[in-house]
N, C-alpha and C positions, 0 to 999 in steps of 0.2 A: 288426565296427567302423564308425564314417562317417568314411568320405569327406570328408564337405561336407553344408550344411546352410545353407539359404535362406527369409529372411521377407519381406514387402510388407504397407502399410498395416494393420498391427497395432501398438497401444499410440504407440512415438513414432518408429519405423519408417512409413514415408515408401515412397520409391521402396528397389526388391530389392534387399536385404543379403545376405549372402554369409560363413558363415567355413568355411574351409577349413584341414581337416586334413594336406591332403598337405604332403610337406617340400619345401622347397627344395631340399635336396642331403640324401647317404645319410650321409654318413661320421660319424651318431654313434648307434653298438649301443641306447645308455641312453635316446637322446630319441626313434629312428626302429626302426620293424617294417614290414617288408616284408608286405602279405597281399595280397591277388588281382592280385600283380602292380607293387600300386603300393607308395610307403614312405609312410606315414602318418606324423606324429605325435606323441605321447599326452597330449601338451599342450596348451594355448589359453590365455592371460590379457588377460585385455581392462580397460584404464587408459580412465581417463577422468574428467572435471569430474563435480561431486556436480549431479544430476537431466541430465547426458547421453544416458545413458539405455542405460547397460552390463546395469543390473536390468533391466530391460523385454528385452532380447534373452533370458534365460532366461526370462524371464516367458511371455514369448512364444515358443518353445520351452516351456515346462511347458504349454500352452494346447492347441497344436496336436497333440502327444503323445497328450497326456488327450484330447483329443476324438476324435482319429483311432482309438485304442486301445477307450473305453469308452463313446461317445456311445451304442451301443444298449443298452448298460444301464441309464447313466447318465440319459439322459433321458427324457422320455415322449410320445406324440405329439403333434405342435406344440407342446412347449413352445422358448423360443423360448433360443438356442445364445449361450452365454457369450462373445460374439465384441465384443474393444473396437478397432475401426479406428482408424487416425490421426485425432485429434480438429482440430487448426487446418488445415483446411479446410474450403469450405464445402458443406453435404450431408455428413458425412461418412459419416452410414448410410449412404448410395447407393453405397458403395464400399465394393468386396469384401479379402477377405485372402487373402493367398498364402501359400504353405509346400512348401518342399522338402528331402527327405533322401534322400541314397545313401548305401547301407549293403551292407556284405558278408554274406552269408549262404549256407552250404553249399556257398563254392568260388564264388559267383556274384551278381555287380554287381548289385544293385536300385538306384530310382529310384523313390520317389512323394509325387506331385503333389497336391493339393488346394486349389481355389479354395470360401471361404462367405462367406453375410452371416452377421446376425444370426435370419434365417428358414430358412437351408436351405444344403445343399451344391449350389455350381455347377456344380463338375468336379472327378472324382479320378478321378486312373490309377496305373498299378503297371506297371511295365518290366522287364523283362532289360536289362542295358547286355554288350553281345560285342562286344569288337573295335570300341570306340568307335561301335558300332551299338547301336541302340535297337529291342527288339521288345515290342509291348502282351501284357501280361497281359492286362489288363482296361483299361477307358477309358470315362465316361460325363463327358459334355459338355452340361450343361442348354440353353444359349447356341443348338449346333448341330443339337444332338439328335445326335449321333453317339456310336455305340456298338459295343464292339466289345468281347466274353466267349463264353467257351466254354460248349458246351450246358451243362457242369456248371452254370457262373455262373446260365444262365437260369432256372436251378427255383426261384434266390434272390429273382429280382429282386422276387417279391410282396411277401415281409418287407421290402425296402428302405424306410425312412424319409428325407424330406426332411433331415430334423436328425442325420441317421446315416450314416456311413459305411458304403459295401458291405463294406471289409474286417471292419469291428468287429462289421458284420451275418454276414459267411460267419463269420468264425469262433465264433461265439457260435453258429450252426447247422449246428457238425460236419463245412466243410468242409475236404478235407483239407490240402489245400496251403497254402491263404490260413490254414489255422487256424498250418498252422505257421513263417507268417511272425509273425504277429500272437505267437503264443507269444514269438517270438523276441525281437520289439522290445519286449514287456512285460516280460521279462526282462532286454534288456542295458539298458535305459534307466534310470539315478535320476531319476526325475524329480520334484524337490520341493520345496518352499521354504522357507526355512530355520527356520520354526517346527514343523517336521516331522523334522527328523534325529531327534529325540530318541527320538521314535517312530518311526522309521524302524528305530534302529539297539536298541532294546528288545523289538520285534519280531520282529529276525531271533536275539537272543539267547533269550528265549522261546521261538521254534520252533527252537531248534539248526544255525542257520543259521550261525551265528560263536558263538565261544565267548569266554566270559567271559576264559579266561585268555589267550586273545590282546591284547583288551584292556587288559589288566595288566601283559601285556612292553610293549605298547607307554607306557603308563604310565609304567615305570618305564625304559624309555630315553631317553621324554620329560626324565626328568630332573625328574615333579610329584611334588615332596614328599612323598617317603616313603611312597605312598596307593598305594592299592589298592582296587578296585570290586569288591561281591559284593551278588545277587540275596538276599533272605532272606523266606520265609513270614510271613504274618501268623499270630505266635503271641502269646499273654499271655503280657505279660513279669512275669518274677515269681524267686525263689530256685531254683527247682527246675524253670522252662520256659525254658532262655535259646533265643535267635533261632534258627531251624534256616536253616544258610547253601543256600541251592541250589545257587546257583553261586560258585566261589571258592573258598578256603579260608582258614582261621586255622590258626595253631599249636593255641593254647586256646581256642576258643569261648565256654569256661564262665565266665574270667577275664573276661569284654568281658560279661557278663549284666549285670554293678551299671553299669556305662556306660548301656545301653540303659531304667533304669526311667523315666525321663521320657520316650520319645520312643514319639508314636505312628503308626505306618505303617502304608499297606495293603499289602494280600495283594502278593507279589512287587515289593517295592517296592526303588529300589537307592540302596545304602549306598555308601558311602570306609572306607575303614579306616584311620586314621594311626597310624605306629606310631614311638612316640618312647620315654618311659620304659615304655609299655602300649601293648597297643593301644585307640585310641579312635574310635565309630564315630557318622557326620554321616550326617545323611540331605543326598541328593544336592544340595537347596533352600539346603541350608546351607554348600555349596562354592561355589567363587569362581565370577567371570565364565567368567573360561580355562579351569580343570579342566573347567567343566562343556560348555564347547565343543569339549573338547579330544575329552569321553569322545562325544558328540553326532554327530561329524567321524569320530568312529574305528569306527563300524559299516559307512558308505559306504567307508571305505577298506578295510580288512579283507573290505569284499565285491569292491571290484576287486582285490585280490590274490588272490584265490581265487576266482572268476571275471572272465568276461569282465564287465562293465559301462565305461557311459559315463555319469560322475556330472561334476552341474552344479553348483557352488557359489558363490553370488552373499555377496562381500564374504567372501571363505574367512580373512582375517585376523583377522575378528570377534572383538575381546577376547585375541588371542594374540599372545605374546611374538616377536617378528623370528626369536630361535633354532628357535621351537616351529612356527613357520610355516615355516622352513627345513626342521624334520626332517620333518614333514608331505610334503613336496613332493618329498626325497627321497627318505622311504621307500617313498612310491609310484614314483618310477622307475628304484628299485633292485627292487622284488619284484612289479611287474606284469607282465604280460603282451602281455597284448591287453586292454586296460583304457585309455578314455582319461576324462583331467580338463579339464575348461575350468571359470573362476572369474574372479570379476569380483575388482580390486583400485585400493587408493590405494596399496596397497605397495610406494614407489619401493625400497627396497633393493633390493628381486628383481633392479631391472631391470637391476645392477651384478652379478648374479649366474648364475654358470655353469648355472644349473637353470633356464634358460631360455632358447632358441638366438630369435636375430631372427625367425625363421618362425612362433614359438608367442606373439610381442607383438603384439597388436590394441589398436585405440584407437577410439576411438567420440566423436564430434563432433558439434553441433547445429549445424547448419544456422540460415540467418538466418530461414526459416519456420518451425523447431522442429521441424524432420526429422532425425533422429541417423542418422550415416552412418558406415561402418564401414572401415579402410582396415589394412592390414598394417605394421609398421616393418619388413619384409623387400623393402617397393616402394618404401624409401628406399633406393638404390643406393649411395650416395657416403657412407655414414655412417662411418667409420675404425674399423676394429679396434682400434687403443690409444685410444678415445677413450672417457669413462664415458658409456652409454648415457643415466642417470639424469640427468646434468649436461646433456647434450642437450637430455633432455623438460624438465627445469624451466628448459630457455633457453627451449622454445619452438620445439622447431627443427620435434616432432613435432606442436602442437599440442593436442590434447585437454585444454587447461585452464580451470582457474575463470581467470574474467574477476575479480581484486580489483582495490579499489580501496584506498586510505583511508581513516579515517573519527576524524573528530573532535567532538566536544561542541561545540556552537553555544553 
């Protein structure tokens, strides 16, 4: 699990900003889990106006995680790093970006740090945290030429490129310990852009890491229009060749063939089966945006339920009814053990829901220089318990609101 992460000089973030999952109190078993002697939250929700930087928090996190883990294999020698510095400043390309993450692995807390620019990694370190003290596992600093590493690490230095991390290099060259750290982070973090959730869910289904039956149970419990999903092999549709269902079930699939005669689809395509007077089959793209969206994020949700995962979703409520969003978050809270969910949202109804605690609510607001700043609702100590958080937010008590004014035709 993740205790916290920090970002500096990336996208709209200028000064170092930190999101912490450490609980302000521990009186809620559904939201809080004890890990490594610390009380950690399972949720974090980010609010803010459009263009305030909410999405940039997730984009920056995704960039750093992918670079940390995949730079050795994804980048060619001397290829530039796709780092995007804070732009609204003089000479942005001369500034470096910073990322730090504190995570728990095999009964130990670790801190990983990296500083980079578009050309190279400037600073990288991995430390063990024990009794609030840090013990360096390895550390490289281009500015001071400081280096700390083991004898085993030294053998790998000749293979490390300036545009790749030592962690990704060591893992791909079969370093035992660092390989374990690498694989843990690789499996822990669901680092996706919104357009990738469908591919993620589809891949998990095809590789049998999640079951279509479980997705259909979610669809049923969510009350989505008498529907369930299925994956079918590509076959010639005709009177004697009904589609073969790879996953999912139909009571009498042979009776459905007549409804598929005008449908063309690729191998292992996803369909939804709607049951009214009989079964009707629709291709995935013929479904409503809400049904498709729910199917897309059902895969990561089930992954979080069955495995330890950290899932990041931008604009989680996109195309979803308020009650369906409530169902998604409630399902996550009630069925996960050591998974965490961070999402951005404009849904103000959640502010008055018992699904979010004060220390799980974060706000993003830009300053006069265009820099995004993060702060938690838990920092507002004088918020009365019996007052609507939504009303306070709409009244401007926490900031992070769009600055609108009236428009009249001239």
